[in-house]
DRENTIDREN-64888 format. One record per residue (C-alpha): y, x, z; residue in three letters. Coordinates in pm, whole numbers, plus 50000, padded with zeros to 5 digits. Layout:
# DRENTIDREN-64888
YXZala;...
# end
This chain:
# DRENTIDREN-64888
564504286441932met;564294320342089lys;564974319942422leu;565994352542642tyr;564484359342891pro;560964345442878glu;562044328043205ser;564884310743053ala;563154277743039gly;562224280043434val;565914293543506gln;567254261743326leu;564524239443491glu;563104229243176phe;559604233143294glu;560274206843562lys;561414182743246val;558264190243083lys;556154181043423asn;557844148543428leu;557104141643047leu;553354149843110val;553134125443401glu;554044097643150his;551424107642896cys;547934091142934lys;546134109842651thr;544684143542628glu;546494151942303tyr;549934138942439ala;549594161342753arg;548734191142578his;551774185642351lys;553974180642665ala;552634210842834glu;553304229942528asn;556764213042411leu;558514233842135arg;562054238942091val;562604234541713his;565584244241498thr;565334221441194lys;567674192941194lys;565184170640999glu;562564174741239tyr;564764172641534ile;566324141341412glu;562824124441333leu;561624132741681glu;564804119341849leu;564894087541632asn;560994081941729gln;561914085042110ser;565194062542067tyr;563034036141852glu;560464032842126phe;562914032942381lys;564434000642217leu;561043984942213leu;560473993142585leu;564173978342675gln;563403946942456gln;560013941142603gly;558293941442264gln;554613944842228tyr;553593974242076phe;549703980341990pro;549354017942042gly;547414018342372asp;543924037142274phe;543894065042526thr;540344078042505met;539454113342404asn;537174113442146leu;537424148742028his;533904160342108lys;532354128341940glu;534394135141610leu;533464168141595gln;529524161241628leu;530374133741373leu;531174159341125gly;528174179741170ile;525044173140922pro;522184158941109gly;523964149741419ala;523204116741592thr;525804097141783leu;524834072442068gly;525594034242081gly;528284040942364glu;529794067342154glu;529964047341835leu;531584018542028met;534114041942126his;534914050341783ile;534864013441707arg;537774008241954lys;539614035641807leu;539304017841475cys;540233985341630glu;543614000841780ser;544294016641447thr;543933983041259gly;546223964841509asn;548863994441439leu;548723989041068phe;549173951541106arg;551923957441351trp;553953977841082phe;554573951040861asp;557413955140586asn;559933941440837glu;559183962441103arg;558823993740893arg;562383988540776thr;563483982641147ala;561674013141285phe;561494039440985pro;560954070041229ala;557874051241420leu;556484041641090ala;556514076240984ala;553434086441221val;551484065840996ile;552974074240642lys;550414099340553asp;547264078240664thr;545684043240579tyr;543214019440742tyr;539534014640630glu;538073984840768lys;534643995340619val;534044016440944ile;534003987641163val;531723967140933glu;529083996940948leu;528973997941305ile;528923960841333asp;526003957941117glu;523883982141355val;525423974441698leu;526203945841926asp;529213940642143glu;527423961142430tyr;526723990342202gly;522863980842143asn;521093983041820val;520563947441703arg;517253935541609asp;517933930441262asn;519323966241196ala;515973974041008ser;512823954540922glu;510683978441112asp;512853975841432leu;512643938341399gln;508663939341359lys;508273964341636ile;510513942341879arg;508623910841803met;505363927441873ser;506783942842197leu;507923909242315tyr;504423894542249arg;502683924642447lys;505313921442730arg;504503885042760ser;501003889042744glu;501253915743016leu;503293893943236arg;500783865843254arg;497813890043290met;499563908843567phe;500613874943756glu;496963864943745lys;495873897143874val;498453896344153leu;497743860444247ala;494103871844282lys;494903900444507leu;497333881144715ala;494753855244792lys;492273883444906ala;495183896645112gly;495383929144971tyr;499023929544848thr;501723944245053ala;505353931445115asp;506423945044779ile;504043926544586asp;504783947344252glu;506753977644132ser;506974002443819phe;505844038443798ser;506624059743498ser;507514028143282gly;504224008743377arg;503673979843594arg;501623985243913val;500783963744226val;501683974544579ala;498343968844799val;497863982345183phe;496264017945163ser;493124004345348glu;492373980445055his;493024005244752lys;489674012544713arg;488543973744664gln;491103972344378val;489873985444029lys;492514006243853gly;494504039643814ile;496074049444145leu;499854059744070his;500814071844414gly;501584060644777glu;504614053444983ser;506084080645203asp;504454062645512ser;501064063045358arg;500994024545420lys;501194012045059thr;499244023144766ala;500564017644386phe;498004005044171ile;497773997343801glu;495253971943757pro;492213977343540glu;492703944543340glu;496483954543230thr;495923993343132ile;495293987642792glu;498163959142768leu;500313989742948asn;499274012942695asn;500233991242411asp;503633983842567val;504334021642595phe;503314028542257ser;505514001142120leu;508724014742323glu;508024048642192asn;508044032041838glu;511184013041904glu;513004041842047arg;512154064041721arg;513334036341493glu;516334032341699val;517024069841703gln;516444068341322arg;519004039541259ile;521974056841485leu;521274088541292arg;521514070240930ala;524384052241072leu;526144086041200thr;525394101540848ala;527194069740673lys;530124073540917leu;530434114340899ser;532504109240549ile;535154092440748tyr;535374121741011ala;538364134240880ala;540044099640862leu;539064091841221leu;540514125941350lys;543694115141194thr;543914081041368trp;543044099641697leu;545894121241621arg;548194091441543val;546994074741867ala;547944105942077gly;551514109341871glu;552334071041988phe;551334079542338asp;553474111942326phe;556294093242163ile;555914065242450arg;556064092142707ala;559434104942578lys;561014071242570ala;559714064142930arg;561274095343030leu;564544087542865ala;564504051743038asn;564214070743383asp;566934094943316met;569434072543124asn;568614094742806gly;570474084442466asn;570884095742099leu;573924116542039pro;574934125341685gly;573504158441535ile;575394185341333gln;573694212541178asp;575934239241311lys;576884255341639ala;578634226241800his;579064209842140ile;580904179042219asp;579524162542526leu;580944130242675val;579604118143005glu;576734142943032ala;574624146343318tyr;572184170643465his;569004152143410pro;567064163943719leu;570244158243941leu;570604124843808tyr;567104114643884leu;567414129444235tyr;570774110044311asn;569554079344152lys;566524081044386thr;568584086544704ser;571504063744567gly;574234089644536lys;576744088244222pro;576204117643978thr;579594134243834val;579084136143434pro;580594166243262val;583184162442959met;583014195042742leu;583804203742373lys;583274239342213leu;583664243341822asp;584724268041582glu;588194272141750lys;587084270742100his;583804291342152arg;583514305242485ile;584334286742821leu;585494304943128val;584744285543427ile;586264295343761ser;586714278744120gly;585194280444467pro;581514288944537asn;579304256344565ala;581744240044354gly;579214231744062gly;579984258943819lys;576234269543784thr;575324230243776val;577664226043500thr;576254254143303met;572724245543354lys;573754208543248thr;574784221842904ile;571794245942851gly;569164221542977leu;570444191242745ser;570574215542451gln;567034226142497ile;565864190842559met;567764178242247leu;565994205142037gln;562494194942175ser;563064157242059gly;563964145242409leu;566944119142445leu;569404135342664val;571394117042943pro;575034115442755val;577134091542607ser;575794080942252pro;579424090642105val;578574128742208ser;578044151641930gln;575664182141965met;574824210241718gly;571644231341665ile;571244267941785phe;568634291641701lys;568924313341986gln;569784306042360leu;570324334942632phe;570794330643000ile;571544354543283his;571844336143609ile;571684350543954gly;570254385244103asp;567924395443861thr;567364431843988gln;564024446743873ser;562094467644132leu;559274475443853glu;562014495743648phe;563964505643964glu;567384487443829leu;569874476944061ser;571574441744029thr;574444458143816tyr;572244478243608ser;569924448643551ser;573164426543465his;574054454843205leu;570494454843055gln;570894418142993his;574164422542826met;573284449242611lys;570434425542470his;573124396642454phe;575284420342244leu;572794434442035glu;571254401241910thr;573904376941933ala;575374358341628asn;577024324541512gly;573924304541604lys;573684317441959thr;574294298442292leu;574624319442588phe;575154312342960phe;576424341143217ile;576464332643570asp;579194355043722glu;579924380943448leu;580684416843581gly;579584409543930ser;577514438544122gly;580084465844062ser;583574473444155asp;585764444744082pro;588214466143863asn;585384483443665leu;582964454543659gly;585894433243535gly;586994457843251ala;583314458943128phe;583484419443151ala;586344417142932glu;584724440042666val;581444419642677ile;583494387142627met;585484399242339glu;582354412842159glu;580624380442203leu;583434361842074gly;583734387641780arg;580154379741699lys;581164340441687his;578484334941974ala;579144303242175met;578834299342536gly;579974297842921ile;580714320843157val;581324318843519thr;583714340543709thr;585864350344007his;587744377543844tyr;591184370743771leu;591634393443486asn;588984372243303leu;591084343243372lys;594174357843241val;592284369442936met;590644336642857ala;594644323642880asn;595964345142584his;592594354242384thr;591984332142061gln;588394312942109gly;588494316542465ile;589264288242718val;589794284343074asn;588104257243284ala;587934250243672ala;585864231643899met;588014206444078ala;588464211544470phe;589544189144719asp;591574212244950glu;592754187445197arg;588814178045293asn;587674211845183leu;585004195544957lys;583794202244607pro;584564173144331leu;581884188244067tyr;584164176643800gln;585024202243524leu;588784205443428met;589194221843080val;592494240242998gly;593264259443307lys;591764286143550pro;590574279043875gly;591494291844250ser;588764304844449ser;590504290344746tyr;589404319944974thr;592004319245205phe;591994280145230ala;588394278945302ile;588784306545576ala;591664287145739glu;589554252545726arg;586264267245883ile;588184282646163gly;588444320346135leu;591004336446343pro;594464335846202gln;595234371646282his;592294382146079leu;593294358545781ile;596824373345784ser;595294410645793arg;593444402345491ala;596434387945304arg;598414420245365lys;595414440845221leu;595414418744901val;597814428844628asp;601064407444647asp;600954396444273glu;597144388544306his;597734366844597phe;600624349744433gln;598664343344134leu;595784329444317asp;598134306044531lys;599604296244185leu;596414285944053leu;595644266544385asn;598744247544376asn;598424240043977thr;595064226844049glu;596194200844314gln;598914193244100asn;596534185243814leu;594414164044021gln;597454143444118gln;598364142443757leu;594784128543679asp;595314101143932lys;598584089843806glu;597334090643443lys;594374067743552lys;596724046443720glu;599034043243428leu;595884038543174his;594994009543422arg;598373994043383leu;598603999143004val;595553980342996lys;596803949543186glu;599933950942986asn;597793947242674glu;595753919342821lys;599043900142921leu;600373908842572lys;597363891342409lys;597603860642654glu;601183855842553met;600493857742172glu;597683831842251thr;600153808142423val;602883812742135met;600183805841874asn;599093773942064lys;602833761442063glu;603303770641700arg;600143751641609his;601403720241823arg;604533719641645gln;602903719741301gln;600483691141402val;603543671441513glu;605133676441183leu;602073668340985leu;601933635441201lys;605693629541103gln;604803632640748gln;601623611640760asn;603553583840913arg;606083582540609ile;603253583840387ser;601383552940558glu;604733535640522glu;604853541340164arg;601423532340110ile;601863499640288ala;605163492340063tyr;603203497939753leu;600293475439857lys;602903449139930asp;604513454839586met;600883451339414glu;600223419039615arg;603543404039491lys;603343413939135leu;599563399139131arg;601203366839250gln;603763364638966ile;601003371038731val;599353339838858leu;602443323338885asp;603263330038531trp;599933316838407lys;599983284438639arg;603893273638594thr;605423259338269glu;608733268638394asp;608733304138309lys;612363308938374asn;611963303138753glu;609003333238735val;611413356738559val;613953349838823lys;611673358539095his;610453389838905leu;613933401738840his;614903397639221ser;611663417639349leu;612153448039073leu;616123449839026phe;617723442239378lys;621413452239430gln;621923485539627lys;623323467539913glu;620443445539957thr;617763471239927val;615923470040273val;614873506540390val;611943514340586asn;611973520040968lys;612283557840942leu;615643550540732ala;616823526440982lys;616473549741289lys;617993578141094val;620953556740987asp;621523544941337leu;621743583541439lys;623483598441161tyr;626243589040917lys;626483599740556glu;629383622640465leu;630833630540123lys;631423667740184his;629833694439977glu;626743710740079ile;627233743340253ala;625513768140493val;625133753740834gly;625623718340710ser;623713690440875leu;621683674240550val;619443644940529lys;616683644740265leu;617023614940022lys;613213610939971lys;611793609240347asn;615093607540542tyr;614473639940735gln;617163656540912val;617913694840909gly;620443723740886glu;621003742440578val;620173780340659lys;620723794740293glu;621783784139945ile;620013799639631arg;621753785839328gly;620633746939275lys;618293750039585arg;618993750839940ala;616723765440247ile;616713737740516val;615443743940837gln;613463711440976ile;611953716641306gly;610043751041316val;609413752440946leu;612023760540646pro;611833741540338met;613213748440000ser;614833715939843val;616943706039543asp;620603705139669ile;620843671939470ala;618363656239669asp;620403664039996leu;623183643040165val;625783658540417ala;625483637040761val;627303638441086glu;625553627941417lys;627153596541546ile;627933598341926glu;626623570642133pro;629813553142235asn;630403550241858thr;626933534241795thr;627733505942056glu;631133500841888thr;629463496241558ala;
# end
């Protein structure tokens, strides 16, 4: 993205955001990338960086472990590794081993499941691979402390065995000499020391000529002399020689190991870059956590639809001091490209403008922005800004001349992918003339399809925005009663400057205010007053709208509760009906079981008795009872006690009884040979032939009967 002027990032306070990001970086790679954060214009790259930040933010919020914790700067070591004939020391090689170990942990962490869950993070290691041979080569030569192992080569093993024997022999000989000198009273309090790697004995200076050997020096006080005993000179020479051989062999082994690893220099540089990338992504995620950064929807066009957008730095400051931050709600698209914000000074116009500009730069830099996730943000290729007094002493330009110089650049280079911000358009000159130029500038920027925000106090610009297609008025809300800005953007109407209201509130003499009012054009004053009243009315309307919204929500809640109660009652009635039907079924089953038992008894009687006629009579009485002797079930008895049968025809509204199960209901509808009967809460379709018209028996009638 092209920024104009060069100080645009500073004016929008993007540099402060970058400094906060640098503080979260641990590696040199990540710090360098944060300090030189680029603002991109390709949707694919922006989305990848944003998704990486968002996925890592999820890991932090869920408290998941992520293994990318390597923070050493191995740039010099890896540069040296790629030079033929170079030699890395044991400590440097162990640092490389730590890089390999960290990379191995990364590849193990990104199993198939996590690669699917975190595709943007997995893309960091997409073009590289893990090579375990590097660790194996280092472990063959070095131990866990970075020292060359004894078995790294046969020669080194022989040298160290000889060195061990010689040192043991030297120690025994030295202790023997030391005991003899101590017995003679020649040794000082120190007993022994080392000089140039050779073992020496400390004797009193007055006895140094009595001890045969090589004098290596004296103490500062001249009271003690350091002598290498004659008996240990040759052994010391042998040890010294073997130590030199050991150093040469160790150096040869390290050089050979460095040569073997040199073929992996490019791979190791890639791993170091991967570690730095993950550190950079972690820093972006932590910054997002601090400022409540979220991932909005991205559109590859000039578009701004911000929901609950906060100025990142103001949000952090207010969070620290425990103050609330007022969010911005704003939408600019093809139909509404330019927003003209008016209102009193110190009302939040410039902060609102900076909130939009800073959020846009952060988004196109791959940083999550403090907006609601439902927000939609576009991609711009140019961002122009003109804020405050930018007069140039170098070019001898006045405030207005400097203002026009900037506007000239805006008009010459603006296009449909340009986002611009102009604070106090037309200021610095005669209001009428400056206002006229401001109108022309806004018309031209609109004609070039540029998108942006303009702040102003000029009435002519407010009027122009009200009737010009593509330009929208907006105002910063102001509490006139308490003389306090509300920092809330109200889109759709211009705002008053509250010039006279503020003057009255701060206590300027009334006669001065009255004189000022007389000097102002009557229509101008009336318009400002109208804007003032309109704004206060809209604020009151907004309060009433919020209260209405709250009441609607409460009503919906009560409606849901009522539906729940009705559903429970309907369910209860259905359960009761089923219970009643189950009781009838149980009685039928009991009747059939009793009938089965009696028939079995008749079969047994038929087999046992000789008088078959008696059995036939018994069977006949069981199966073919007369109607008047039929014993009805309990339900039928209950129904017969309450209702009496009628010989009327079945009609709509008739009270009827079902012949099969003795249920009673009312006929609601007749369809041919079937009737719809309402029984309880459930309607039933029944054949008319299965119905009998009934009438309810009054209680006194029952008693008489």
